[in-house]
C-alpha positions in Angstrom: 172.7 399.3 122.4 173.6 398.6 126.0 177.1 397.5 126.5 178.0 398.7 130.0 176.0 399.4 133.1 176.2 399.8 136.9 174.6 397.5 139.5 175.6 398.4 143.0 172.4 397.6 145.0 172.7 394.9 147.7 170.8 391.6 147.1 168.9 392.2 150.4 167.6 395.4 148.9 166.7 393.8 145.6 164.8 391.0 147.2 162.6 393.5 149.0 162.1 395.8 146.1 161.1 393.0 143.7 159.2 390.9 146.3 161.6 388.0 145.7 160.6 384.7 147.4 163.9 382.8 147.0 167.5 383.9 147.0 170.6 381.9 147.7 173.2 383.9 149.6 175.9 381.8 147.9 175.1 383.7 144.7 175.9 387.1 146.2 177.8 389.4 143.9 180.0 392.4 144.8 178.7 395.8 143.8 179.7 396.5 140.2 180.0 400.0 138.8 181.3 398.8 135.4 179.3 395.7 134.4 180.6 394.4 131.0 179.6 391.6 128.8 180.2 388.0 130.0 180.2 389.1 133.7 177.8 387.6 136.2 174.8 389.8 136.9 171.7 389.7 139.1 168.4 388.8 137.4 164.9 388.6 138.8 162.9 385.8 137.3 160.0 383.4 138.0 160.2 379.7 137.5 159.6 376.5 139.6 162.3 375.7 142.1 164.3 372.6 141.0 163.3 369.4 142.9 160.5 371.2 144.8 157.3 369.3 145.3 155.3 372.4 144.5 155.9 373.2 140.8 154.4 376.7 141.0 156.5 379.6 139.6 158.6 381.2 142.3 160.1 384.7 142.1 163.8 384.3 142.5 167.0 386.5 142.5 169.6 384.6 140.5 173.0 385.3 139.0 173.3 384.9 135.3 176.1 385.4 132.7 175.5 388.5 130.5 175.6 387.4 126.9 172.9 385.0 125.8 173.9 381.6 124.4 171.0 380.0 122.5 170.1 376.5 123.7 170.9 375.1 120.2 174.4 376.8 119.9 177.3 374.3 119.5 179.6 376.6 121.5 179.2 379.6 123.8 181.8 381.7 121.8 179.3 384.2 120.5 177.9 385.2 123.9 179.7 388.5 124.0 177.8 389.5 120.8 174.4 388.5 122.2 174.2 391.0 125.0 171.2 392.9 123.4 168.0 391.9 121.7 166.0 394.5 119.8 162.4 395.0 121.0 161.2 395.4 117.5 162.4 391.9 116.4 162.9 389.9 119.6 159.7 387.9 118.9 160.9 386.6 115.6 164.7 386.1 115.9 165.7 382.4 116.3 168.1 383.3 119.1 165.5 385.0 121.2 161.9 384.1 120.3 161.5 381.1 122.6 163.1 382.9 125.5 160.8 385.9 124.8 157.7 383.7 125.2 159.0 381.5 128.1 162.0 382.9 129.9 161.8 386.6 130.7 163.6 388.4 133.5 164.4 391.8 134.9 168.0 392.9 135.1 168.3 395.5 138.0 170.7 398.4 137.4 171.6 401.8 138.8 171.7 403.0 135.2 173.8 402.5 132.1 176.7 404.1 130.3 176.6 405.3 126.7 179.3 407.1 124.7 178.5 410.3 122.7 180.5 411.4 119.8 180.9 415.2 119.4 179.4 417.0 116.4 182.8 417.7 114.8 183.9 414.1 115.3 180.6 412.8 113.8 181.3 414.9 110.7 184.7 413.3 110.4 183.2 409.8 110.7 180.6 410.6 108.0 183.3 411.9 105.7 185.3 408.7 106.1 188.2 410.4 107.9 190.6 408.1 109.7 191.0 410.4 112.7 189.8 408.5 115.8 186.7 410.3 117.1 186.5 411.5 120.6 183.7 410.0 122.7 182.3 411.3 125.9 180.7 408.8 128.3 177.4 409.6 129.9 175.6 407.9 132.8 171.9 407.5 132.2 169.7 406.8 135.3 166.2 407.3 136.6 165.8 410.9 137.7 164.1 409.9 140.9 166.9 407.6 142.0 164.9 404.5 141.7 166.1 401.2 140.3 166.5 400.9 136.5 164.6 397.7 135.8 165.9 396.5 132.4 163.8 394.1 130.4 165.8 390.9 129.8 165.7 387.3 128.5 167.5 384.3 129.9 168.4 380.9 128.4 169.9 377.6 129.3 172.8 376.1 127.4 174.2 372.6 128.0 178.0 372.0 127.6 178.0 368.6 126.0 181.7 368.2 126.6 181.1 367.9 130.4 179.2 365.2 132.3 175.7 366.1 133.4 176.6 366.4 137.1 179.6 368.7 136.5 179.0 372.1 138.1 179.9 373.8 134.8 177.7 371.6 132.6 174.8 374.1 132.4 175.1 377.8 131.6 172.4 380.3 132.3 172.8 383.4 130.2 170.9 386.6 129.6 170.4 389.5 127.2 169.1 393.1 127.6 166.2 394.1 125.4 166.8 397.5 123.8 164.5 400.0 122.0 164.7 403.3 120.2 166.1 406.0 122.5 163.8 408.7 123.8 163.5 411.9 121.9 161.6 413.6 124.6 163.5 416.0 126.8 165.4 414.5 129.8 163.9 415.1 133.2 167.3 416.5 134.2 169.6 417.5 131.3 173.3 418.5 131.7 174.2 422.1 131.5 176.3 421.3 128.4 175.5 418.5 126.0 172.4 416.4 125.1 168.9 417.3 125.9 167.4 413.9 125.0 168.7 410.3 125.2 168.5 410.0 121.4 171.2 412.8 121.2 173.6 410.4 122.9 172.8 407.2 121.1 169.9 405.9 119.0 169.2 402.9 121.3 168.6 402.4 125.0 167.6 399.5 127.3 163.9 398.9 127.7 163.0 400.3 131.1 160.1 398.4 132.8 158.1 400.6 135.2 156.8 398.8 138.3 153.3 398.4 136.9 154.8 396.1 134.2 157.0 393.9 136.5 154.4 391.2 137.4 153.1 390.8 133.8 156.6 390.6 132.4 157.9 388.0 134.8 154.8 385.8 134.7 155.8 382.7 132.7 152.1 381.9 132.1 151.9 384.8 129.7 152.9 383.7 126.2 150.9 385.9 123.9 153.5 387.6 121.6 151.5 390.7 121.0 150.7 391.2 124.7 154.4 390.8 125.5 155.5 393.2 122.8 153.2 395.8 124.3 155.1 395.4 127.6 158.4 396.4 126.0 157.0 399.5 124.4 158.9 402.6 125.6 157.5 404.0 128.9 156.4 407.6 129.3 159.2 409.9 128.5 160.9 412.4 130.8 161.8 409.8 133.5 165.6 409.9 133.0 168.6 412.0 133.6 172.0 411.8 131.9 175.2 413.4 132.8 178.9 413.2 131.7 181.3 411.0 133.6 185.0 410.4 133.5 186.5 408.4 130.6 187.9 406.0 133.2 184.7 403.9 132.7 185.9 403.1 129.2 188.4 400.7 130.7 186.6 397.6 132.0 189.4 397.1 134.6 188.3 400.3 136.4 185.6 399.8 138.9 184.2 401.9 141.8 181.6 404.4 142.7 183.8 407.2 141.4 182.8 406.1 137.8 179.3 407.5 138.4 180.6 410.9 139.7 179.0 413.7 137.6 181.3 416.0 135.8 180.5 419.7 135.6 181.1 419.5 131.8 182.3 417.0 129.2 186.0 416.3 129.2 188.0 418.2 126.6 190.3 415.5 125.2 188.7 412.1 125.6 189.8 409.2 123.4 187.7 406.1 123.4 
């Protein structure tokens, strides 16, 4: 899964990188090194601009709330549980299938955090022991320092308890699509610890390489099989992963120091 990531790039950089045509400076977000569910995040998407005479799709940089609320949901209470959609089933799940065909986006990130349980602790878990396992956080990021373009979906939800002209009447929410974690060796592996992403966690966000950006964002594309091919895992060996301090486990902590690489996993980390 993907439950925490970092997004510190400036909107001015993202608009150039993704060839964005429209961005409202009022939607500027502060750099965030500890993005958690229900936070507002940047998303690149293509759709017509509201009230514009020209109804052509326009590539935009928007701020959405992380945690998808289906349009048919009666309340938004389950948003924190809808942060991920599985690539293998996204085309058929009621919560995601319409968005998959019509409302796709890219969620730009520096990388994502994942927690790895040590071998001894995994054995305790499998044996049903009550001892709380130790988990070491890792930061996973493109080895070449490029943006991590996560495949995403977005959806609109109407709060029927508010009048239509109320600023909070419409929610725009999103979800990260995940796939099986790579089993190929990391481009750069830590001196101690995992040699592949699958050693850390069995799932990872779908990384869209630049050659897939245009096709993924194009709202005119609605063939399910073609779209499913776009969320197939890219070529392996593009990522690096390294241990970081357990301070990232607390969502209240935020700052570039959370991405600082440790020489080795911490000895006594409790998640």
